[in-house]
N, C-alpha and C positions, 0 to 999 in steps of 0.2 A: 361549093359549100358555102352556105350564107355565113357571114361574119355574126359571132354571137353578141346579141343584144345586151349593151351596158346600161346598167340602172343609172339614171342621172344622180348627181349627188344632190344630198338634202341641203337646201338653201336656207341659211340661218340668219336671223335677224337678233340684235342684242339689244335689250332694252335696259339702259341704266350703264353707268361707267366706273362701278364699283372695282375695287383693287382685284378681287377674286375673277372678274370679268377678264383680266389680262391673261390669266392662266388658262381659262377656258376658250377664250378667242383664240389663243396660240394651239390650243388642243384640236379646235375647229379646223384650223389651217393644216394641221399635221394629219387629221383623219382621212382615210383615202375615200371616204364617201360623204363627205361633208364640205361644204364652202360657206365662207361669211359674205352675205349679200347685203347687208345693211346693219347700221347701228344707230339708235336714237338715244337722245338725252333732253331734258328740258332746255338745255342750252345747246344750240347748234355749234357753238365754237367749241365747247367742251366735247361733244361728239366727234367733231373734226379732228382735234388734238388727240383724242383717244385712238381713232383710227390711224392717225399718222404715226402715233406712238407704238403702236401694236402691229404696224406693217400689213395693214388691211389691203387687199387688192384694189388696184386704182378703179376698178369698176363698182366697188363696194358703195352703196347709197349712204348718205348722211342725213338724217332727220333731226329737226328741232323739237319734236313732240312724239311721246309714245303712239298716240293715235295715227299719225301719218305712217309710221313703219307698219302697224297692224292693217291698216287699209291697203298696203302693198300687195297685189295679187302675186307677185314673184318669190313671196316668203313662205317657205313651208313650214318652219318650225321657229320658235322663239326661245331664247336663252333668258331667264328672268333673274336677276341678282339683286333685286331691289330689296329695301328693309323688309323684314317679316310683317311688320304691321300693314304693309301695302299688297301682300301678296294675294289675299283673298280677292280684292278689288280687281287686280291686272290680271291675276289667272283666270278668272271667269270672263274678262273680256278677251283675252287671248284664244280661250276655247271658242268662244261665240263667234269670233272671227276665223275659225276653222285652222287655227295654227297649232301644230303640235307643240307641247311644252316640257322644256328641260328648265327646273326651277331649282334655285338654292336653298339649302337647308337653312334653319329649320323650314318646313313646307309652309307651317301656319302657326298662330299663337295657341291654338286648342283644337281638339277633335272636331268640334262644330264647324269651325272655319274649314278644315280639311275636308270635311264631308261635302261642304258646298263646292269646294275645288274639285273633287272626284267626281262629283255628280255632274259639273260643267263639262268636264272632259269626256265623260261617258256619254252624255246626252249628244255631244256634237262630234263624237267620233274621232277624237284626237288621242295621241299617245301622251301619256304623263311620266316622266322620270324625275326623281329629286337628283341632286347633284353629289351625291356620296361616291367620292372617286375610288376609295380603297377597295370597295366591294367587286369592282371591275379589274383589280388586279390579278395577274396570273397566279400570284402567290396565293390569293385568297381560296382559289380553286383547289390548290394542292392542299392547302390546311383543310379544306372540307374534306378531301380524301382520307387525311389521317384522323379526323374526327367521327368519321363513318365508318372506319375500320373497327370491327367488334374485337378483333384479335389484338391489336395494338393499342387502341385507345379504350375500348369498352364503352361503358355507358357513361355519360355525362353527368357529374356529381356536382361542379361548381365552376364557375367563372369570375374573375375578377378583371376589371377594365379601368385603365385611368387615362385621362388625356388632360394635360395641364400646360399653361405657358405662364410666363411673368409678364405681365402687361405693364408697359412703361407708364409714367405718369400722364403723358398727353393721351395714351390709350384709355386709362382708367378715368379720365375726365371728359374726353370728346368723342371717343369712337362710338358708332351707332349702336354697338352690342353692350353699351352700358346705359343707353338713353331708353326709359320706359315707353316713349311714344313711337320708337322706331323698333328696336329689338328687345322688347321687354323681358324675354326669357333669360337674357344674360348668359351666363356660363353655361346654364343648363340647356339652353337652346343651341349654343355654339359647341363648345368642346363635350357637354353631356350628350348631344346627339350622336356623336361617335360611339361613345361608351355604350349607351343604350342599343344602338344599331349592332354592336358587336356582341353583345349579350343575346338579342334575339336571333341574330345569325347563328351563333353557337347552338341555341336551342331550337333551331329549325323553325323560327319565328313563330313559335308557341308562346303565347302571353302567359305572364306570371298570374298567379292566383292573387297574390297580394304585393304592394310595393310599400316599403316603409321608409321615409326620410331620415337620414342620419341626424343626429343633434349637431347643433352648431353652425349652421349655414352662414356665410358672410354676404351682406348687402351693403350696397353703397347708400349714400344719403337718399337717392331717389327710389330705393327699394328694390333695385336690380340685383339678381344674385351675381357674386363675384366668385364665390366658392360654394361647393355643396357636395353631397354625396347621398346614395340610397342603398338599400338591401331589397332584393327581389327574391319571391318565394314561390315555389311551384308544388303542387299538392303530393307529388312524388318523393319530396324532399330535396329536390334540385334548389341550389341556391346562387345568387349572383350579388355582387356588390360593384359599385363604381364611385369614382371620385373626379370631378370636373373642377377646372379652376383657371382664374385669370391672374392667380396670385402665387403660384408655384413654379417651381424649375420645369422647363419644357420635358415632359413625360408623355409616351405613347404606348403604354403597356397592356397586353392581354396575357391573363395565364387561364388556360382551361383544364380542368382536372376531370380525369376520368377514372373509371375503377381499375384500369389496366395501364394507361399512360397520361401524360401531361404535356400540354402545348404551351410554348412561351415565345413572345417576340416584343421588341422594345421599340417598333416604329411603325405599328399598324395603320396609322392615319396617312403619313407621308414617309415613304421609305427614306432611309439613310441616302441611299443612291437611286438615281432616277430610272434606270433600266435594269436595277438588281436589287432583290429583296430576299431576306432569309427569315427563317423561324427556327426554332430548337424543339426537339421532341425528345422524350424519354418514354421507353416502354418496359413495363415488368422490371423496373429497377430494383435493385435491393443493395444492402451494405455489404461489403466484403467481410471476411471472417474476423478480422480484427476492429471492424467497424471504424475503418479510417479513410474509406472511400466507396464510391458507388460502383456498381456493376450491373448493366453495363453502363459506360459513359454517355450521357445524353449527346444526341447527334444533331448538328446543324445543317439545314437544308437550304440551298440557294436557288432561287429561281430567276432566270434571265428572260428579258423581253425586248424586242425591238422597238417597243413603243412604250411610253410611261402610261401610268393608270388613267390620268385623265383623258388621254387620247382613246384608251380602250372604252372609257365611259361614253365619249362622243360618238365613237364608231358603233357601239351597240344601240344607242339611242337612235341614230341614223339609220341602223339596219331595221329595227323595230317600226320606225316611221316608214321606211321603204316598203315594208311588208304591208302595214296598214293602207298605204296608198294604193298598192298593187291590188288587194281584195277590194277596196272601194271602186276602183277603175272597172273591175268585172262584174261588179253587182248592178 
């Protein structure tokens, strides 16, 4: 019997040496269907140091320009962690070079820019994925099962999401996320991205009818958002709120409320533990006869996994890329 044909791993090139690229490069190394083939920076010395610090394989290529990496025929996919202001330019070039694209969020500064990116990927037949890791966690699938259970959860009525952390003085002065020419969306584009994603996820990605900014956003001297919130409203009465901030204690909460049940978790963006994640549900809870306790008591559910959520993301992206490559090879 002939041996089963193994699909070659997807060969990644990394453009830029941002801090988050350390996490994703490790995830590429751990994913069973991916491999790091190259890294590029505008400084070849910086690229070389990044590769060494993150234990890149010795055969990984080091480039001193983004263009050189994109011209490499041995690269299947590109991970792009550049500042948001550079996304539309380089994402289009990546697509035109027929490289599949895994891109950091926020994916663009506005809808018009994202439409350009999406069209470039579609026109060139390449896979696109944003780098939102938590949606690939096995816990997320289990939470979806609860939200979809008409007997335990019922119909979604409201969801509230919060992601904040306290930026230290150097962060608030020098980080790209507070610079209008680099990541001009500030906290809304960074932590707010996750809040909005969680709200849309809970609503099966149905867009709201209206969105209202909450009073009192905090801006820095350059006009970049450091803290803000909003409410979202659907025609059938569903509502959502979110709060995102660089000025408040580390918080990553979701509360989804249905007609029969409630879902709570406090670490939705990054789990408290790398390979274990929990959430709390209550269903059809009432007060006891003396109104001194709940019946039944809400229950905690723990989901374990052999690989962390960022590796799940890379694995899924690589699977999709492999499928695209196979279809293209048959056409």
